[in-house]
C-alpha positions as CSV (number, residue, x, y, z in Angstrom):
1,X,0.0,0.0,0.0
2,X,1.4,3.4,-0.9
3,X,2.3,5.8,1.9
4,X,1.4,9.5,1.5
5,X,2.4,12.1,4.1
6,X,-0.6,13.6,5.9
7,X,-0.8,16.5,8.3
8,X,-1.9,15.3,11.7
9,X,-5.3,16.5,12.8
10,X,-3.8,18.1,15.9
11,X,-1.3,20.0,13.8
12,X,-3.9,21.4,11.3
13,X,-4.3,25.2,11.1
14,X,-6.3,27.6,9.0
15,X,-8.4,26.2,6.2
16,X,-7.3,22.7,6.9
17,X,-8.3,22.9,10.5
18,X,-11.7,24.3,9.5
19,X,-12.2,21.4,7.1
20,X,-11.1,18.8,9.6
21,X,-13.5,20.4,12.2
22,X,-16.4,20.2,9.7
23,X,-15.5,16.6,9.0
24,X,-15.5,15.7,12.7
25,X,-18.8,17.5,13.2
26,X,-20.3,15.7,10.1
27,X,-19.0,12.2,10.7
28,X,-17.5,12.1,14.2
29,X,-14.0,11.6,12.7
30,X,-11.8,12.5,9.7
31,X,-12.1,9.7,7.2
32,X,-9.0,8.5,5.2
33,X,-10.5,9.9,2.0
34,X,-10.6,13.3,3.6
35,X,-7.3,13.1,5.5
36,X,-5.3,12.1,2.4
37,X,-6.0,15.5,0.9
38,X,-4.5,17.3,4.0
39,X,-1.5,18.6,2.0
40,X,-3.8,20.6,-0.2
41,X,-6.6,22.1,1.9
42,X,-8.1,24.0,-1.1
43,X,-8.5,20.8,-3.0
44,X,-10.0,19.2,0.2
45,X,-12.5,22.0,0.5
46,X,-13.4,21.8,-3.2
47,X,-13.8,18.1,-3.0
48,X,-16.1,18.3,0.1
49,X,-18.1,21.1,-1.6
50,X,-18.6,18.9,-4.6
51,X,-19.6,15.9,-2.4
52,X,-22.1,18.1,-0.6
53,X,-23.7,19.3,-3.9
54,X,-23.9,15.7,-5.3
55,X,-25.2,14.1,-2.1
56,X,-27.3,16.9,-0.7
57,X,-28.1,19.2,-3.5
58,X,-31.1,19.2,-5.8
59,X,-31.3,16.0,-7.8
60,X,-33.9,13.8,-9.6
61,X,-32.4,11.0,-7.4
62,X,-33.5,10.6,-3.8
63,X,-30.9,10.8,-1.0
64,X,-31.3,7.0,-0.5
65,X,-30.7,6.3,-4.2
66,X,-27.5,8.5,-4.1
67,X,-26.2,6.7,-1.0
68,X,-27.0,3.4,-2.6
69,X,-25.0,4.3,-5.8
70,X,-22.1,5.5,-3.7
71,X,-22.1,2.3,-1.7
72,X,-22.3,0.1,-4.8
73,X,-19.5,2.0,-6.6
74,X,-17.3,1.9,-3.5
75,X,-17.8,-1.9,-3.1
76,X,-17.2,-2.5,-6.8
77,X,-13.9,-0.6,-6.5
78,X,-12.9,-2.4,-3.3
79,X,-12.8,0.9,-1.3
80,X,-12.6,0.5,2.4
81,X,-14.0,3.9,3.3
């Protein structure tokens, strides 16, 4: 498995700290898929904004359908998150 340097949650400042704080509030923790982007907080924020729009924004798909699609894709791709 590749190793990518990540900024520790306790060492985060500025935008990264705000994004980590939002992740903890949202999910109770910082998931790996979020933490792996810690070296580029602007990309992390943009990614989470896009996720929010896809999963919570207006859509012809219900929230349940969107979650089901995300789960199936993750399982097919053997993602552990």
